[in-house]
C-alpha positions as CSV (number, residue, x, y, z in Angstrom):
1,X,-119.5,67.7,0.3
2,X,-117.4,66.4,-2.6
3,X,-114.0,64.9,-1.8
4,X,-111.0,66.9,-3.1
5,X,-108.6,64.8,-5.1
6,X,-104.9,64.9,-4.7
7,X,-103.3,66.9,-7.6
8,X,-101.5,63.8,-8.9
9,X,-104.7,61.7,-8.7
10,X,-106.6,64.5,-10.4
11,X,-104.1,64.7,-13.2
12,X,-104.2,60.9,-13.6
13,X,-108.0,60.9,-13.7
14,X,-108.0,63.6,-16.3
15,X,-105.7,61.6,-18.5
16,X,-107.8,58.5,-18.1
17,X,-110.9,60.5,-19.2
18,X,-109.0,61.7,-22.3
19,X,-107.8,58.2,-23.0
20,X,-111.4,56.9,-22.9
21,X,-112.4,59.5,-25.4
22,X,-109.5,58.6,-27.8
23,X,-110.2,54.9,-27.6
24,X,-113.9,55.5,-28.2
25,X,-113.0,57.1,-31.5
26,X,-110.7,54.2,-32.4
27,X,-112.9,51.4,-31.2
28,X,-116.5,52.8,-31.6
29,X,-118.1,49.4,-31.2
30,X,-116.9,49.2,-27.6
31,X,-118.8,52.2,-26.1
32,X,-121.8,51.2,-28.1
33,X,-121.8,47.7,-26.5
34,X,-120.9,48.8,-22.9
35,X,-123.0,52.0,-22.8
36,X,-122.8,53.7,-19.4
37,X,-120.2,51.1,-18.2
38,X,-117.7,52.2,-20.8
39,X,-115.9,54.8,-18.7
40,X,-115.6,52.3,-15.8
41,X,-114.1,49.7,-18.2
42,X,-111.4,52.0,-19.3
43,X,-110.7,53.2,-15.8
44,X,-110.5,49.6,-14.5
45,X,-108.1,48.6,-17.4
46,X,-105.7,51.6,-16.6
47,X,-105.9,50.8,-12.9
48,X,-105.1,47.1,-13.5
49,X,-102.1,48.0,-15.7
50,X,-100.7,50.3,-13.0
51,X,-101.2,47.5,-10.4
52,X,-99.3,45.1,-12.7
53,X,-96.2,47.3,-12.7
54,X,-97.0,49.6,-15.7
55,X,-96.5,52.7,-13.5
56,X,-96.0,55.2,-16.3
57,X,-99.4,56.4,-17.6
58,X,-98.4,55.9,-21.2
59,X,-97.5,52.3,-20.5
60,X,-100.8,51.7,-18.6
61,X,-102.7,53.3,-21.5
62,X,-101.1,50.9,-24.0
63,X,-102.2,48.0,-21.8
64,X,-105.7,49.4,-21.6
65,X,-105.8,49.5,-25.4
66,X,-104.9,45.8,-25.5
67,X,-107.9,45.1,-23.3
68,X,-110.0,46.3,-26.2
69,X,-108.3,43.7,-28.4
70,X,-108.1,40.7,-26.0
71,X,-110.6,41.5,-23.3
72,X,-110.2,42.6,-19.6
73,X,-107.5,40.9,-17.6
74,X,-106.5,38.9,-20.6
75,X,-103.1,38.1,-19.0
76,X,-104.9,35.8,-16.5
77,X,-106.7,33.7,-19.1
78,X,-105.4,30.4,-20.6
79,X,-103.4,30.9,-23.7
80,X,-102.1,34.3,-22.6
81,X,-99.4,33.1,-20.3
82,X,-96.9,35.0,-22.4
83,X,-98.6,38.3,-21.3
84,X,-98.4,37.3,-17.6
85,X,-94.7,36.5,-18.0
86,X,-94.0,39.9,-19.7
87,X,-95.9,41.7,-16.9
88,X,-93.6,40.1,-14.3
89,X,-90.7,42.3,-15.4
90,X,-89.5,45.0,-13.0
91,X,-91.6,48.2,-12.8
92,X,-88.5,50.2,-13.9
93,X,-88.9,48.6,-17.3
94,X,-92.6,49.4,-17.7
95,X,-92.3,51.2,-21.0
96,X,-90.3,48.3,-22.5
97,X,-92.8,45.9,-21.1
98,X,-95.7,47.7,-22.7
99,X,-93.8,47.8,-26.0
100,X,-93.2,44.0,-25.9
101,X,-96.9,43.4,-25.0
102,X,-97.9,45.3,-28.2
103,X,-95.3,43.5,-30.4
104,X,-96.3,40.1,-29.1
105,X,-100.0,41.0,-29.6
106,X,-99.3,41.9,-33.3
107,X,-97.5,38.6,-33.8
108,X,-100.4,36.7,-32.2
109,X,-102.9,38.5,-34.4
110,X,-100.9,37.7,-37.5
111,X,-100.9,34.0,-36.7
112,X,-104.7,33.8,-36.1
113,X,-106.6,32.7,-39.2
114,X,-110.0,33.8,-37.8
115,X,-108.9,37.1,-36.3
116,X,-111.6,39.8,-35.8
117,X,-109.0,42.7,-35.6
118,X,-106.3,43.2,-38.3
119,X,-102.8,43.7,-36.9
120,X,-102.5,46.8,-39.0
121,X,-105.4,48.4,-37.1
122,X,-103.9,47.6,-33.7
123,X,-100.6,49.1,-34.8
124,X,-102.3,52.2,-36.0
125,X,-104.3,52.7,-32.8
126,X,-101.2,52.1,-30.7
127,X,-99.2,54.7,-32.7
128,X,-101.9,57.3,-32.1
129,X,-102.1,56.4,-28.5
130,X,-98.4,56.7,-28.0
131,X,-98.3,60.0,-29.8
132,X,-101.0,61.4,-27.5
133,X,-100.2,59.7,-24.1
134,X,-96.9,57.9,-24.4
135,X,-94.8,60.6,-22.8
136,X,-96.8,61.0,-19.5
137,X,-94.9,59.7,-16.5
138,X,-95.9,58.0,-13.3
139,X,-98.8,59.2,-11.1
140,X,-96.5,60.8,-8.5
141,X,-94.7,62.9,-11.2
142,X,-97.9,64.2,-12.9
143,X,-98.5,67.1,-10.6
144,X,-95.6,69.0,-9.0
145,X,-95.9,72.5,-7.4
146,X,-95.4,75.2,-10.0
147,X,-95.1,72.8,-12.9
148,X,-97.4,71.7,-15.6
149,X,-97.1,67.9,-16.4
150,X,-95.5,67.7,-19.8
151,X,-95.1,64.5,-21.8
152,X,-91.6,63.0,-22.2
153,X,-90.3,61.6,-25.4
154,X,-91.9,58.2,-26.0
155,X,-89.8,55.7,-28.0
156,X,-91.8,53.5,-30.4
157,X,-89.3,51.4,-32.4
158,X,-87.0,48.7,-31.2
159,X,-83.7,50.4,-30.2
160,X,-81.3,48.6,-28.0
161,X,-77.7,47.4,-27.5
162,X,-76.4,43.9,-28.0
163,X,-73.0,44.4,-26.4
164,X,-70.3,47.0,-25.7
165,X,-66.6,46.7,-25.3
166,X,-64.3,49.2,-23.5
167,X,-60.5,48.9,-23.8
168,X,-57.4,50.9,-23.4
169,X,-55.6,51.3,-26.7
170,X,-52.4,52.8,-25.2
171,X,-50.9,53.2,-21.7
172,X,-49.6,56.6,-20.5
173,X,-46.8,54.8,-18.6
174,X,-45.8,51.3,-19.8
175,X,-43.1,50.3,-17.2
176,X,-42.8,50.0,-13.4
177,X,-39.9,49.6,-11.0
178,X,-39.2,46.2,-9.4
179,X,-36.3,44.6,-7.6
180,X,-34.0,42.7,-9.9
181,X,-33.2,39.9,-7.4
182,X,-29.6,40.9,-7.0
183,X,-29.9,43.9,-4.8
184,X,-30.7,46.4,-7.6
185,X,-33.8,47.6,-9.4
186,X,-35.0,47.4,-12.9
187,X,-38.1,48.5,-14.9
188,X,-40.5,45.8,-16.2
189,X,-43.1,46.4,-18.9
190,X,-46.7,46.8,-18.0
191,X,-49.4,44.9,-20.0
192,X,-52.5,46.6,-21.3
193,X,-55.5,45.2,-19.3
194,X,-58.0,43.0,-21.0
195,X,-61.0,44.6,-22.7
196,X,-64.1,44.9,-20.6
197,X,-67.2,43.5,-22.3
198,X,-70.8,44.1,-21.2
199,X,-74.0,42.4,-22.4
200,X,-77.5,41.9,-21.0
201,X,-76.3,38.8,-19.1
202,X,-73.1,40.6,-17.9
203,X,-73.9,44.3,-17.1
204,X,-71.1,46.9,-17.1
205,X,-69.6,47.7,-13.7
206,X,-70.6,51.0,-12.1
207,X,-66.9,52.1,-12.2
208,X,-64.2,51.9,-14.8
209,X,-60.6,52.7,-13.8
210,X,-57.6,54.0,-15.8
211,X,-54.3,55.7,-15.3
212,X,-53.0,58.6,-17.3
213,X,-51.2,61.9,-17.3
214,X,-52.2,65.5,-16.5
215,X,-53.9,67.7,-19.2
216,X,-51.3,69.0,-21.6
217,X,-48.7,66.3,-20.9
218,X,-47.7,64.1,-23.8
219,X,-48.5,60.4,-24.0
220,X,-52.0,60.3,-22.6
221,X,-53.7,56.9,-22.3
222,X,-56.4,56.4,-24.9
223,X,-59.8,54.6,-24.2
224,X,-61.9,53.0,-26.9
225,X,-65.5,52.0,-26.9
226,X,-67.1,49.7,-29.5
227,X,-70.9,49.2,-29.5
228,X,-72.9,46.5,-31.2
229,X,-76.6,47.4,-31.7
230,X,-79.4,45.0,-31.5
231,X,-81.6,47.6,-33.3
232,X,-81.7,51.3,-33.4
233,X,-84.5,53.8,-34.0
234,X,-82.6,56.5,-35.9
235,X,-78.9,56.7,-36.8
236,X,-79.1,60.4,-36.1
237,X,-80.3,59.8,-32.5
238,X,-79.1,56.5,-31.2
239,X,-76.9,55.0,-29.9
240,X,-75.8,58.3,-28.3
241,X,-72.4,58.3,-26.6
242,X,-71.4,61.1,-24.1
243,X,-68.1,61.4,-22.2
244,X,-68.4,64.2,-19.6
245,X,-65.8,65.5,-17.2
246,X,-63.5,68.3,-16.3
247,X,-62.6,68.5,-20.0
248,X,-66.2,69.3,-20.9
249,X,-68.4,67.1,-23.0
250,X,-67.5,64.9,-26.0
251,X,-70.4,63.3,-27.9
252,X,-70.8,60.8,-30.7
253,X,-74.0,59.3,-32.2
254,X,-75.2,56.6,-34.5
255,X,-72.6,54.8,-36.6
256,X,-69.8,56.7,-34.9
257,X,-70.3,54.6,-31.8
258,X,-69.3,51.4,-33.5
259,X,-65.7,52.2,-32.7
260,X,-64.7,55.5,-31.1
261,X,-61.6,56.4,-29.0
262,X,-60.6,59.5,-27.0
263,X,-57.7,60.6,-24.7
264,X,-57.9,60.3,-20.9
265,X,-56.4,62.7,-18.4
266,X,-56.1,62.8,-14.7
267,X,-56.3,65.9,-12.5
268,X,-53.3,68.3,-12.4
269,X,-51.1,66.9,-9.6
270,X,-49.9,69.1,-6.7
271,X,-46.1,69.8,-6.6
272,X,-44.4,68.0,-3.7
273,X,-43.6,71.0,-1.4
274,X,-40.4,69.6,0.0
275,X,-39.2,68.2,-3.4
276,X,-39.3,65.0,-5.4
277,X,-39.2,61.8,-3.5
278,X,-40.2,63.2,-0.1
279,X,-43.9,62.2,-0.3
280,X,-43.8,58.4,-0.3
281,X,-46.9,56.6,-1.6
282,X,-49.0,59.7,-1.4
283,X,-52.5,59.0,-2.5
284,X,-54.1,61.6,-4.8
285,X,-57.6,62.0,-6.1
286,X,-58.6,60.7,-9.5
287,X,-60.4,62.8,-12.1
288,X,-64.0,61.7,-12.4
289,X,-65.7,61.3,-15.7
290,X,-69.2,60.0,-16.8
291,X,-69.6,57.7,-19.7
292,X,-73.1,57.1,-21.0
293,X,-74.3,55.2,-24.1
294,X,-78.0,55.8,-24.6
295,X,-80.7,53.9,-26.5
296,X,-84.5,53.7,-26.3
297,X,-84.0,50.4,-24.5
298,X,-86.7,48.7,-26.5
299,X,-86.8,45.2,-28.0
300,X,-89.7,43.6,-29.8
301,X,-88.9,40.4,-28.0
302,X,-86.8,39.6,-25.0
303,X,-85.5,41.8,-22.2
304,X,-83.6,44.9,-23.3
305,X,-80.0,45.6,-22.3
306,X,-80.9,49.3,-22.0
307,X,-78.6,52.3,-21.8
308,X,-75.2,52.1,-20.1
309,X,-74.0,54.6,-17.6
310,X,-70.7,54.2,-15.8
311,X,-68.2,56.4,-14.0
312,X,-64.6,56.5,-15.4
313,X,-62.0,57.4,-12.7
314,X,-58.6,58.3,-13.9
315,X,-55.6,58.2,-11.5
316,X,-52.1,59.5,-12.1
317,X,-50.0,57.0,-14.0
318,X,-46.6,58.2,-12.7
319,X,-44.3,55.5,-11.2
320,X,-41.8,56.7,-8.6
321,X,-38.5,55.3,-7.4
322,X,-36.0,56.5,-4.9
323,X,-32.9,55.0,-3.2
324,X,-30.6,56.4,-0.6
325,X,-27.5,55.3,1.4
326,X,-26.1,56.8,4.6
327,X,-22.8,56.0,6.2
328,X,-21.6,56.3,9.8
329,X,-19.7,59.4,11.0
330,X,-16.0,59.3,10.8
331,X,-15.6,58.1,14.4
332,X,-16.1,59.0,18.1
333,X,-15.8,62.8,18.7
334,X,-15.1,64.5,22.0
335,X,-16.9,67.6,23.1
336,X,-20.2,69.1,22.0
337,X,-19.8,68.5,18.2
338,X,-20.3,65.1,16.6
339,X,-18.1,63.9,13.8
340,X,-19.5,64.5,10.4
341,X,-20.8,61.7,8.1
342,X,-19.8,61.2,4.5
343,X,-22.3,62.8,2.0
344,X,-25.5,60.9,1.6
345,X,-26.0,59.1,-1.7
346,X,-29.5,59.7,-3.1
347,X,-31.4,58.9,-6.4
348,X,-34.9,59.9,-7.3
349,X,-36.7,58.9,-10.5
350,X,-40.1,59.2,-12.0
351,X,-40.9,57.0,-15.1
352,X,-37.2,56.5,-15.8
353,X,-36.4,60.2,-15.6
354,X,-33.8,61.2,-13.0
355,X,-35.0,64.1,-10.8
356,X,-33.2,66.5,-8.5
357,X,-32.7,64.8,-5.1
358,X,-31.4,67.8,-3.1
359,X,-34.6,68.1,-1.0
360,X,-34.5,64.4,0.1
361,X,-30.8,64.7,0.9
362,X,-31.2,67.9,2.9
363,X,-34.1,66.4,4.9
364,X,-31.6,63.9,6.3
365,X,-28.4,65.9,6.5
366,X,-29.7,69.2,7.5
367,X,-32.7,67.7,9.3
368,X,-31.9,64.4,10.9
369,X,-28.1,64.8,11.3
370,X,-28.5,68.3,12.5
371,X,-31.1,67.2,15.0
372,X,-28.9,64.4,16.2
373,X,-26.0,66.9,16.8
374,X,-28.4,69.1,18.8
375,X,-29.5,66.1,20.8
376,X,-25.9,65.3,21.8
377,X,-25.3,68.9,22.7
378,X,-28.3,68.9,24.9
379,X,-27.4,65.6,26.6
380,X,-23.8,66.9,27.3
381,X,-25.1,70.2,28.6
382,X,-27.4,68.3,31.0
383,X,-24.5,66.2,32.2
384,X,-22.2,69.2,32.7
385,X,-24.9,71.0,34.7
386,X,-25.4,68.0,37.0
387,X,-24.0,70.0,39.9
388,X,-27.4,71.6,40.2
389,X,-29.1,68.2,40.7
390,X,-29.9,67.4,44.3
391,X,-29.9,63.8,45.4
392,X,-32.8,62.0,47.0
393,X,-32.9,62.1,50.8
394,X,-30.2,59.6,52.0
395,X,-31.1,56.3,53.6
396,X,-29.0,54.3,56.0
397,X,-27.5,51.2,54.3
398,X,-25.3,49.8,57.0
399,X,-23.3,50.7,60.1
400,X,-24.5,53.0,62.9
401,X,-27.4,55.3,62.1
402,X,-26.1,58.7,61.2
403,X,-28.5,61.5,60.3
404,X,-27.4,63.8,57.5
405,X,-25.4,66.7,58.6
406,X,-27.1,70.1,58.2
407,X,-23.9,71.2,56.3
408,X,-23.6,68.0,54.2
409,X,-22.8,68.5,50.6
410,X,-25.7,67.3,48.3
411,X,-23.2,66.0,45.7
412,X,-21.5,68.0,43.0
413,X,-20.5,66.9,39.5
414,X,-17.4,68.6,38.3
415,X,-14.8,68.2,35.6
416,X,-17.5,66.9,33.2
417,X,-16.6,65.7,29.7
418,X,-18.2,63.5,27.0
419,X,-17.5,61.8,23.8
420,X,-19.9,60.1,21.4
421,X,-20.6,58.4,18.1
422,X,-24.3,58.9,17.5
423,X,-26.3,58.3,14.3
424,X,-29.8,57.2,13.3
425,X,-31.0,55.5,10.1
426,X,-27.7,54.4,8.8
427,X,-27.6,52.0,5.8
428,X,-29.6,51.9,2.6
429,X,-33.2,51.9,1.6
430,X,-35.1,51.9,-1.7
431,X,-38.8,52.2,-2.5
432,X,-41.1,52.5,-5.5
433,X,-44.7,53.5,-5.6
434,X,-47.5,54.6,-7.9
435,X,-51.1,53.9,-8.8
436,X,-51.9,50.5,-10.3
437,X,-54.9,48.8,-11.8
438,X,-56.2,45.8,-9.9
439,X,-56.6,42.2,-10.9
440,X,-59.9,43.0,-12.7
441,X,-58.2,45.6,-14.8
442,X,-60.6,48.3,-15.9
443,X,-63.4,46.9,-13.8
444,X,-62.2,48.0,-10.3
445,X,-60.7,50.9,-8.5
446,X,-56.9,51.5,-8.8
447,X,-54.8,51.1,-5.7
448,X,-51.5,52.5,-4.5
449,X,-48.7,50.0,-5.2
450,X,-45.7,50.2,-2.8
451,X,-42.6,48.2,-2.6
452,X,-39.5,48.8,-0.5
453,X,-36.2,47.2,0.4
454,X,-34.9,48.4,3.8
455,X,-31.5,47.5,5.4
456,X,-30.7,50.0,8.1
457,X,-29.1,50.3,11.5
458,X,-31.9,52.3,13.3
459,X,-29.5,53.6,15.9
460,X,-25.7,53.5,16.4
461,X,-24.8,54.9,19.9
462,X,-21.4,54.9,21.6
463,X,-21.7,57.4,24.4
464,X,-19.3,58.1,27.3
465,X,-20.0,60.8,29.9
466,X,-17.5,61.3,32.7
467,X,-17.4,63.7,35.7
468,X,-16.0,63.9,39.2
469,X,-18.6,63.6,42.0
470,X,-17.8,65.3,45.3
471,X,-19.8,64.7,48.5
472,X,-18.9,65.7,52.0
473,X,-15.2,65.5,51.3
474,X,-15.4,62.2,49.5
475,X,-14.8,62.0,45.8
476,X,-15.2,59.6,42.9
477,X,-15.1,59.6,39.2
478,X,-18.4,58.6,37.6
479,X,-18.7,57.3,34.1
480,X,-22.1,57.0,32.4
481,X,-22.1,55.2,29.1
482,X,-23.9,53.3,26.4
483,X,-21.4,51.2,24.6
484,X,-21.5,48.9,21.6
485,X,-21.2,45.2,22.5
486,X,-17.9,43.4,22.4
487,X,-16.9,40.7,19.9
488,X,-19.0,37.6,19.9
489,X,-22.0,39.2,21.8
490,X,-25.4,40.2,20.7
491,X,-25.6,43.4,18.6
492,X,-26.7,46.6,20.3
493,X,-29.8,46.7,18.2
494,X,-31.0,44.3,15.5
495,X,-30.7,45.7,12.0
496,X,-33.9,46.9,10.5
497,X,-34.2,44.6,7.4
498,X,-37.4,44.1,5.6
499,X,-39.0,43.8,2.2
500,X,-42.4,45.5,1.8
501,X,-44.7,44.5,-1.1
502,X,-48.1,46.1,-1.3
503,X,-49.3,44.8,-4.7
504,X,-53.1,44.4,-4.1
505,X,-55.9,46.6,-2.8
506,X,-56.0,44.6,0.5
507,X,-52.3,45.4,1.2
508,X,-52.1,49.0,2.4
509,X,-48.8,50.9,2.5
510,X,-49.6,52.4,5.9
511,X,-50.1,48.9,7.3
512,X,-47.0,47.5,5.7
513,X,-44.9,50.4,7.2
514,X,-45.6,49.1,10.7
515,X,-43.0,46.3,9.9
516,X,-40.4,48.9,8.9
517,X,-40.1,50.4,12.4
518,X,-37.5,49.7,15.1
519,X,-37.9,50.6,18.8
520,X,-35.3,50.4,21.5
521,X,-34.5,50.8,25.1
522,X,-30.8,50.8,25.9
523,X,-30.0,50.9,29.6
524,X,-27.4,53.4,30.8
525,X,-24.4,51.8,32.5
526,X,-22.7,53.7,35.4
527,X,-19.2,53.0,36.7
528,X,-17.9,54.6,39.9
529,X,-14.1,54.8,40.7
530,X,-13.4,56.1,44.2
531,X,-10.9,58.9,44.4
532,X,-8.8,60.3,47.2
533,X,-10.5,63.3,48.9
534,X,-10.2,65.5,51.9
535,X,-11.9,62.9,54.1
536,X,-11.2,59.3,54.7
537,X,-14.6,58.4,53.3
538,X,-15.1,56.7,50.0
539,X,-17.9,57.0,47.4
540,X,-19.1,53.7,45.9
541,X,-21.9,52.4,43.7
542,X,-24.6,50.6,45.6
543,X,-26.2,49.0,42.6
544,X,-26.8,49.5,38.9
545,X,-28.2,52.8,37.8
546,X,-31.8,53.2,36.6
547,X,-32.7,54.8,33.3
548,X,-32.4,54.2,29.6
549,X,-32.0,55.7,26.2
550,X,-35.3,55.2,24.3
551,X,-36.4,55.9,20.8
552,X,-37.8,54.6,17.5
553,X,-37.1,55.1,13.8
554,X,-38.3,53.9,10.4
555,X,-41.3,54.4,8.2
556,X,-44.7,55.6,9.4
557,X,-47.9,57.2,8.0
558,X,-47.4,60.9,7.5
559,X,-47.8,62.9,10.7
560,X,-49.0,66.1,9.1
561,X,-52.4,64.7,8.3
562,X,-51.7,64.0,4.6
563,X,-51.6,60.6,3.0
564,X,-48.5,58.5,2.3
565,X,-45.5,57.6,4.4
566,X,-42.5,59.4,5.9
567,X,-39.1,58.5,7.4
568,X,-38.9,59.5,11.0
569,X,-36.9,59.1,14.2
570,X,-37.2,60.1,17.9
571,X,-34.8,59.9,20.8
572,X,-35.2,60.5,24.5
573,X,-33.6,59.6,27.8
574,X,-35.3,58.6,31.0
575,X,-34.1,60.3,34.2
576,X,-30.9,58.5,35.3
577,X,-30.4,57.8,39.0
578,X,-27.5,55.9,40.6
579,X,-27.8,54.2,44.0
580,X,-24.6,55.1,45.9
581,X,-23.1,54.9,49.4
582,X,-20.6,56.9,51.3
583,X,-18.4,54.6,53.3
584,X,-16.9,56.4,56.3
585,X,-14.8,54.4,58.8
586,X,-16.0,56.6,61.6
587,X,-19.6,57.4,60.7
588,X,-20.4,54.2,58.9
589,X,-22.2,53.7,55.5
590,X,-24.6,56.4,54.3
591,X,-26.8,55.4,51.3
592,X,-28.2,57.9,48.9
593,X,-29.4,58.1,45.3
594,X,-27.5,60.4,43.0
595,X,-29.3,61.9,40.0
596,X,-27.1,61.9,36.9
597,X,-29.4,63.0,34.1
598,X,-32.9,64.4,34.0
599,X,-35.6,63.1,31.7
600,X,-35.0,64.7,28.3
601,X,-36.7,64.8,24.9
602,X,-33.6,64.7,22.7
603,X,-34.9,64.4,19.1
604,X,-38.1,64.4,17.1
605,X,-37.6,64.3,13.4
606,X,-39.6,63.4,10.3
607,X,-38.9,63.8,6.6
608,X,-40.4,67.1,5.4
């Protein structure tokens, strides 16, 4: 039973048979001399070429033809070291390797005074061979289901690049914002990055980066490519430059590629939903383009540079800047409504153009300040409703043991009042951000540049809650407070002062923002003043109260799942409990713990 060949092997064998027939016509003396061994000679030569890295059938066929000129395995014989060196090239360059083998063979024949084969004859046979077999691919690609193997174009003449240069002729945005060193900001000029040059010794990077504007916007950046050819096959075919992307396809060929330029655009940018300046250092996607400069990739001598294929990613060039300043409210206010603050001062710019800043202002005034007012109202309501809070079961502190009376009063807070000065993120802050090319200019990805100057009081709290506590005929005035420190003492909270500078790919804005956050825990302080009541007993504090006002404020990564940073603040109170005792001259001391405030989430806010 005959063995069935794999379809690819069968196609390869069929081409080898056809090659033997063509070579027999070109070199009739060889089949006459070898006789029945002729077919095996050709098959062995093709097989050896494939084993030495000439995977494409057309390349292996050209090698087999040279075996007719120099003899089998000529690359392994003394004097043919040049052939062994050429065959050491990567298999991906097999067609170029076969071309250089032929060109070197022509040169060797020309130098030989006693040659038996004229160089012109070898060149003629090689041309016929290339025309017939040069386009057939590797063994694995010769037979695919549903497809007939068709030859690919087979280049014959030297055609290669010597070097290319890519540069930006113009920038879409030529300035960026920087601190001026005296508390203000200025715009400094940007420098066009150095040209990127690629040669055989220094290949082009896989990615080129640039910054530009959206389609239709004026002032687009302009990219230029200049190509120097080592040789080219036909000015109507190569070099062939394509620039593909969302714009479509732009193409140039031949002499046009010596110096050609075109505009660059990025993707259309989404409108910031909450308004300009509210999305800080938001990272957007670049527009992806493909730049290819094609040649045959052949040289008569030396390794070819080959075609160039790179991705060109274009990020938005816009440079943003914003600055705001917030002042304290007018003073301490009594009752459920806090005093109002002076209007917030806000500036937002993009590339030197002032933008409407109402959204940023409203985010603070109608957002944070309104939430702060609601937090105070909720705190005051909880204090005023303290009469519904029941104390912990009393424990005996001193004196004779006295169990609680079945009719004992659990403790009521009456005559409640409160006053407060409460504000978050008071002071000034400024920031700038925008995409920026790295230290390698066009040769690496752009990164988000972010700089900020922050000088804020994260929290200003001056709170006083007062009420009368009645218990079993004893009374006292209880004051619960968080007060600013007196002169010469440590501040209530350290100011949030920092300078953030993310100016390289390794410095991420989200990591830098961690240093622009303040967290606090301010203990509540209780004071008890006994009052005359119906009984002779007195109510006194038995120790400091437990519980604190906690929170944090500053910059953080956006909490809605998007990129960039946001201003935020949160405020809550732990449950506040005051150890107390009822001192009765007859019944002795009765200890108990009086709840003053429940645990409350007071405020959670972030810039929309």
